[in-house]
C-alpha positions as CSV (number, residue, x, y, z in Angstrom):
1,M,14.4,28.2,-21.1
2,F,16.6,25.2,-21.9
3,G,19.3,26.7,-19.7
4,M,16.9,26.7,-16.8
5,I,15.9,23.1,-17.5
6,R,19.6,22.1,-17.5
7,R,20.2,23.9,-14.2
8,N,17.2,22.2,-12.6
9,I,18.4,18.8,-13.7
10,R,21.8,19.6,-12.4
11,D,20.4,20.6,-9.0
12,M,18.2,17.6,-8.5
13,D,18.8,15.0,-5.9
14,K,20.7,12.5,-8.1
15,I,20.6,9.6,-5.6
16,L,16.8,10.0,-5.2
17,F,16.4,10.4,-8.9
18,F,18.4,7.3,-10.1
19,L,17.1,5.1,-7.3
20,T,13.4,5.9,-8.1
21,I,14.1,5.3,-11.8
22,L,15.6,1.9,-11.0
23,M,12.6,1.0,-8.8
24,F,10.1,2.1,-11.4
25,I,11.9,0.1,-14.1
26,F,12.1,-3.1,-12.0
27,G,8.4,-2.6,-11.1
28,L,7.5,-2.2,-14.7
29,L,9.4,-5.3,-15.8
30,N,8.0,-7.3,-12.9
31,I,4.5,-6.5,-14.0
32,V,5.1,-8.5,-17.2
33,T,5.8,-11.7,-15.3
34,A,3.3,-11.1,-12.5
35,S,0.4,-10.3,-14.9
36,S,1.1,-13.0,-17.6
37,R,-1.6,-15.4,-16.5
38,E,-4.2,-12.6,-16.0
39,S,-3.4,-11.1,-19.4
40,V,-3.5,-14.2,-21.5
41,V,-5.9,-16.6,-19.7
42,R,-8.4,-14.4,-17.9
43,Y,-8.6,-11.4,-20.2
44,N,-7.5,-13.1,-23.5
45,T,-5.1,-10.3,-24.3
46,G,-1.4,-10.1,-25.2
47,L,1.3,-10.9,-22.7
48,Y,2.4,-7.2,-22.5
49,Y,-1.1,-5.8,-22.0
50,Y,-0.5,-4.5,-18.5
51,F,3.1,-3.6,-19.2
52,I,2.0,-1.3,-22.1
53,R,-0.8,0.3,-20.0
54,Q,1.5,0.9,-17.0
55,S,4.2,2.3,-19.3
56,F,1.6,4.7,-20.8
57,M,0.6,5.9,-17.3
58,L,4.2,6.4,-16.2
59,G,4.7,8.4,-19.4
60,V,1.8,10.6,-18.5
61,G,3.3,11.1,-15.1
62,L,6.7,11.8,-16.6
63,I,5.3,14.6,-18.8
64,G,3.5,16.1,-15.8
65,S,6.7,15.9,-13.8
66,L,8.7,17.8,-16.5
67,F,6.3,20.7,-15.9
68,I,6.2,20.4,-12.1
69,I,10.0,20.3,-11.7
70,N,10.3,23.7,-13.5
71,I,7.4,25.4,-11.5
72,P,8.5,27.3,-8.3
73,T,6.6,26.1,-5.3
74,N,5.7,29.7,-4.3
75,S,3.4,29.7,-7.3
76,Y,1.3,26.7,-5.9
77,R,-1.0,29.1,-4.2
78,K,-2.5,30.2,-7.5
79,W,-3.7,26.8,-8.6
80,I,-3.9,24.5,-5.6
81,T,-7.3,25.8,-4.4
82,P,-9.0,25.1,-7.8
83,M,-7.3,21.6,-7.9
84,F,-8.6,20.8,-4.4
85,L,-12.1,21.9,-5.3
86,V,-12.0,19.8,-8.4
87,M,-11.0,16.8,-6.4
88,L,-13.6,17.5,-3.8
89,V,-16.5,17.9,-6.3
90,L,-15.3,14.8,-8.2
91,T,-15.1,12.7,-5.0
92,L,-18.6,13.9,-4.0
93,I,-20.0,13.0,-7.4
94,L,-18.4,9.6,-7.4
95,S,-19.9,8.9,-4.0
96,F,-23.2,8.6,-5.8
97,T,-22.3,7.7,-9.4
98,G,-18.9,6.1,-9.3
99,E,-18.3,2.7,-10.9
100,N,-18.1,-0.1,-8.3
101,V,-14.9,-2.2,-8.5
102,K,-14.3,-4.8,-5.8
103,G,-16.8,-3.1,-3.5
104,A,-15.3,0.4,-3.8
105,Q,-17.4,3.0,-5.6
106,N,-14.7,5.5,-6.5
107,W,-13.7,4.7,-10.1
108,L,-14.3,7.0,-13.0
109,P,-14.6,5.4,-16.5
110,I,-12.6,7.3,-19.2
111,P,-13.5,6.3,-22.8
112,G,-10.5,4.9,-24.7
113,I,-8.3,4.8,-21.6
114,G,-10.1,2.7,-19.0
115,K,-10.9,3.5,-15.4
116,I,-9.1,6.0,-13.2
117,Q,-9.2,6.5,-9.4
118,P,-9.5,10.2,-8.6
119,S,-8.9,9.5,-4.9
120,E,-5.3,8.6,-5.7
121,F,-4.8,12.2,-7.1
122,S,-6.5,13.6,-4.0
123,K,-3.6,12.4,-1.7
124,P,-0.9,14.7,-3.1
125,V,-3.4,17.5,-3.6
126,I,-4.3,17.3,0.1
127,I,-0.6,17.3,1.0
128,V,0.1,20.4,-1.0
129,T,-3.0,22.2,0.1
130,L,-2.4,21.6,3.8
131,S,1.3,22.7,3.4
132,I,0.2,26.0,1.7
133,L,-2.4,26.6,4.5
134,F,0.2,26.0,7.2
135,E,2.5,28.5,5.6
136,M,-0.2,31.1,5.1
137,F,-1.5,30.7,8.7
138,Y,1.8,30.2,10.3
139,K,2.2,33.5,12.2
140,K,-1.4,33.6,13.3
141,L,-1.4,30.0,14.5
142,R,1.7,30.7,16.6
143,K,0.1,33.7,18.4
144,K,-1.1,32.7,21.8
145,N,-3.4,35.6,22.5
146,I,-5.9,35.2,19.6
147,N,-8.6,32.6,18.7
148,H,-7.5,30.1,16.0
149,W,-10.5,27.9,15.7
150,D,-11.6,29.4,12.4
151,L,-8.3,28.6,10.8
152,I,-8.3,25.1,12.4
153,G,-11.7,24.5,11.0
154,I,-10.5,25.3,7.5
155,I,-7.5,22.9,8.0
156,L,-9.8,20.1,9.3
157,F,-12.1,20.6,6.3
158,V,-9.3,20.3,3.8
159,G,-7.7,17.3,5.6
160,L,-10.7,15.2,6.4
161,F,-13.7,15.9,4.2
162,I,-12.4,13.9,1.2
163,P,-11.3,11.0,3.4
164,I,-14.9,10.9,4.9
165,L,-16.3,10.7,1.4
166,T,-13.8,8.0,0.5
167,F,-14.9,6.0,3.5
168,L,-18.5,6.3,2.3
169,Q,-17.3,4.9,-1.1
170,K,-16.1,1.8,0.8
171,D,-12.4,2.4,0.0
172,L,-11.0,1.8,3.5
173,G,-7.4,1.5,2.6
174,T,-7.3,4.8,0.7
175,M,-9.2,6.5,3.5
176,I,-6.7,5.3,6.2
177,I,-3.8,6.6,4.1
178,M,-5.4,10.0,3.8
179,V,-6.2,10.2,7.5
180,V,-2.7,9.2,8.5
181,I,-1.2,11.8,6.2
182,F,-3.5,14.5,7.7
183,G,-2.7,13.2,11.2
184,V,1.1,13.4,10.7
185,L,0.9,16.9,9.1
186,F,-1.5,18.1,11.9
187,L,0.9,16.9,14.6
188,V,3.9,18.7,13.0
189,S,1.9,21.8,12.1
190,P,2.3,25.2,13.7
191,I,-0.9,24.8,15.6
192,L,-0.4,25.3,19.4
193,K,-0.1,22.1,21.5
194,K,-3.2,22.9,23.6
195,E,-5.3,23.4,20.5
196,K,-4.0,20.1,19.0
197,I,-5.0,18.2,22.1
198,I,-8.5,19.7,22.2
199,T,-9.0,19.1,18.4
200,I,-7.9,15.5,18.6
201,F,-10.3,14.9,21.6
202,C,-13.2,16.5,19.7
203,L,-12.4,14.4,16.6
204,I,-12.4,11.2,18.6
205,V,-15.8,12.1,20.1
206,L,-17.2,13.0,16.6
207,V,-15.9,9.8,15.1
208,F,-17.5,7.7,17.8
209,I,-20.8,9.5,17.4
210,G,-20.6,9.4,13.6
211,G,-19.8,5.7,13.7
212,L,-22.7,5.0,16.0
213,F,-25.2,6.8,13.7
214,Y,-23.7,5.1,10.6
215,Y,-24.0,1.8,12.3
216,L,-27.7,2.4,13.3
217,W,-28.4,3.6,9.7
218,K,-26.5,0.9,7.8
219,G,-26.4,-1.9,10.3
220,S,-22.6,-2.2,10.0
221,L,-19.6,0.0,9.6
222,F,-18.0,-2.3,7.1
223,T,-19.0,-4.6,4.3
224,E,-18.9,-8.4,4.7
225,A,-15.8,-8.5,2.5
226,Q,-14.1,-5.9,4.8
227,L,-15.1,-7.7,8.0
228,A,-13.7,-11.0,6.6
229,R,-10.3,-9.3,6.2
230,F,-10.1,-8.7,10.0
231,Q,-9.5,-12.4,10.4
232,F,-5.9,-11.9,9.3
233,R,-3.9,-13.4,12.2
234,Y,-4.1,-17.0,11.0
235,P,-5.1,-16.7,7.3
236,C,-4.6,-20.4,6.4
237,D,-7.1,-21.3,9.1
238,H,-9.7,-19.2,7.3
239,Y,-8.7,-20.2,3.8
240,T,-12.3,-20.4,2.4
241,T,-13.7,-17.4,4.3
242,G,-11.3,-14.6,3.4
243,G,-7.8,-15.9,4.2
244,Y,-7.0,-17.5,0.8
245,Q,-5.1,-14.5,-0.6
246,I,-2.8,-14.0,2.4
247,C,-2.3,-17.8,2.8
248,N,-1.2,-18.2,-0.8
249,G,1.0,-15.1,-0.3
250,F,2.7,-17.0,2.6
251,I,3.2,-20.0,0.3
252,A,4.8,-17.8,-2.4
253,L,7.1,-16.2,0.2
254,N,8.1,-19.6,1.5
255,D,8.7,-21.1,-1.9
256,G,10.9,-18.2,-2.9
257,G,13.4,-18.9,-0.1
258,L,16.7,-17.0,-0.2
259,F,17.3,-17.0,-3.9
260,G,13.9,-17.4,-5.5
261,L,12.6,-19.8,-8.1
262,G,13.8,-17.7,-11.0
263,L,12.2,-15.0,-13.2
264,G,8.9,-16.0,-14.6
265,K,8.7,-19.2,-12.6
266,S,6.2,-18.2,-9.9
267,K,3.6,-20.9,-9.2
268,Q,1.2,-18.8,-7.1
269,K,0.4,-16.4,-9.9
270,Y,-1.4,-19.2,-11.7
271,S,-5.0,-19.0,-10.3
272,Y,-3.9,-19.0,-6.6
273,I,-3.3,-15.3,-5.9
274,P,-6.1,-13.1,-7.5
275,E,-4.6,-10.3,-9.7
276,P,-1.0,-10.9,-8.5
277,H,0.2,-7.8,-10.3
278,T,-1.7,-5.4,-8.0
279,D,-2.2,-6.0,-4.2
280,S,0.0,-9.1,-3.8
281,V,2.7,-8.2,-6.3
282,F,5.4,-8.4,-3.6
283,A,4.6,-12.1,-3.0
284,I,5.4,-12.8,-6.7
285,I,8.6,-10.7,-6.5
286,A,9.7,-12.7,-3.4
287,E,8.8,-16.0,-4.9
288,E,10.7,-15.4,-8.1
289,N,13.7,-13.4,-6.7
290,G,14.1,-14.6,-3.2
291,A,14.5,-12.9,0.2
292,I,18.1,-11.6,-0.4
293,F,17.0,-9.6,-3.4
294,C,13.9,-8.3,-1.5
295,T,16.3,-7.0,1.2
296,F,17.8,-4.7,-1.4
297,L,14.3,-3.5,-2.3
298,F,13.6,-2.7,1.3
299,L,17.0,-0.8,1.4
300,G,15.9,1.2,-1.6
301,Y,12.7,2.2,0.3
302,I,14.7,3.2,3.3
303,I,17.1,5.4,1.3
304,I,14.2,7.1,-0.6
305,L,12.3,7.9,2.6
306,Y,15.6,9.1,4.3
307,R,16.4,11.4,1.4
308,I,12.9,13.0,1.5
309,L,12.9,13.4,5.3
310,K,16.5,14.8,5.2
311,L,15.3,17.4,2.7
312,A,12.4,18.3,5.1
313,A,15.0,18.9,7.8
314,I,17.3,21.2,5.8
315,T,14.8,23.3,3.9
316,N,14.2,26.8,5.2
317,C,10.7,27.1,3.6
318,P,7.8,26.0,5.8
319,R,5.6,24.8,2.9
320,N,8.4,22.7,1.5
321,K,9.1,21.2,4.8
322,Y,5.5,20.1,5.3
323,M,5.2,18.8,1.7
324,C,8.3,16.6,2.2
325,I,6.9,15.2,5.4
326,G,3.5,14.6,3.7
327,F,5.0,12.9,0.7
328,A,7.3,10.7,2.9
329,T,4.2,9.7,4.9
330,Y,2.3,9.0,1.7
331,I,5.0,6.7,0.4
332,F,5.5,5.0,3.7
333,M,1.8,4.3,4.3
334,H,1.4,2.6,0.9
335,I,4.4,0.4,1.7
336,F,3.2,-0.4,5.3
337,I,-0.5,-1.1,4.5
338,N,0.3,-3.2,1.4
339,L,3.1,-5.3,3.0
340,G,1.5,-5.3,6.4
341,G,-1.6,-7.0,4.9
342,L,0.6,-9.4,2.9
343,F,2.5,-10.4,6.1
344,A,-0.7,-10.6,8.1
345,V,0.4,-7.8,10.5
346,I,-2.8,-5.8,9.7
347,P,-5.9,-6.6,7.7
348,L,-5.4,-6.8,4.0
349,T,-6.7,-3.8,2.1
350,G,-6.4,-3.0,-1.6
351,V,-3.7,-0.4,-1.9
352,P,-0.9,-0.4,-4.5
353,L,2.7,-1.2,-3.4
354,T,4.9,1.8,-4.2
355,F,6.8,1.4,-7.5
356,F,5.8,-2.2,-8.1
357,S,2.0,-2.6,-8.3
358,Y,0.1,-2.1,-11.4
359,G,-2.1,0.9,-11.1
360,G,-2.2,3.9,-13.5
361,S,-3.8,6.5,-11.2
362,Y,-1.3,5.8,-8.4
363,A,1.6,5.7,-10.8
364,I,0.8,9.2,-12.1
365,A,0.3,10.6,-8.6
366,L,3.5,9.0,-7.3
367,V,5.7,10.3,-10.2
368,C,4.3,13.8,-9.8
369,S,4.8,13.7,-6.1
370,L,8.4,12.8,-6.5
371,A,8.8,15.6,-9.0
372,V,7.5,18.1,-6.3
373,V,10.2,16.7,-4.0
374,Q,12.8,17.2,-6.6
375,R,11.6,20.8,-7.1
376,I,12.0,21.4,-3.4
377,H,15.5,20.0,-3.5
378,I,16.3,22.4,-6.4
379,E,15.0,25.4,-4.5
380,T,16.8,24.4,-1.3
381,K,20.1,23.9,-3.1
382,N,19.8,27.3,-4.9
383,Q,18.8,29.0,-1.6
384,K,22.0,27.6,0.1
385,I,24.1,28.9,-2.8
386,K,22.6,32.4,-2.5
387,I,23.2,32.5,1.2
388,R,26.8,31.7,0.7
């Protein structure tokens, strides 16, 4: 057993492994400075409160990844259906009984631990489930002389039902990420081009009709807080009506300049940016470390995404290819939505920034997702060795 573990560690993507470790470590250390005011002043706790909690969650993710990295992906069929059903039932229950945090009713209180967000675990589960389905249905979906709509119906259910429930829970950011993940996987799936076009057209019609009925029922598709975030183009002009967080983020980015104010010297984390260790953590990073340092962080993101997509291109296994594409989309969307909101390119939504934001549920899901990618790299490398 230990020999197998050593071989698996040897066959991992070392660049991806060490780079993600460095990013996690920096994110963990940055949480200490970003959350200092929140910990001591607002919640009257120790300076390392959020650091300890995030470390615990990363530890849980690490334990899970040690199992994942040693489990062959061909065995995922045995347990992915029960996991998906658990996520589905849990999401359905939370739609009615979930704890409301910042307008989103998708939090599950855990005694002795705190609150977790099951929708974060749903993202990798959906990716793996869809990848397994695409592999199972591959030959049938490629045949042009048979009807595929029953299989497409199953795929649509798996990819869209949880996002619909997430939207009803008022978590717009998480819903968008799930829908984009499904959309990308759907476009690269083995489904025939004609059927893709018909399906997309039907979905657009259904979304329009569903949105119309929801509007007539609720009076609005979005909450007042969500509507206020659509005024994102000139946030400082709407400082008192929803633009204060982005505007103060701009001030932090400007104050940081090229080289930053220095570690722990952020001004905006003191009462100006709400909970700066979560949604707006990058503003604090830029303010304290400067634009030049942030350029290296962006380079790290690019390398990580490149390594995952490169693995998707070289693997010979359909399910592994789809999983890599799904996980790359998953990571990219968290980066794009978080930073896009911070830079006022898109409306600000509350999603964690990959590696750097405080958030236990997302941290565990991300670590386990990267472990699956490493498992795929191990299998691809061993496959190439066998072929030779």
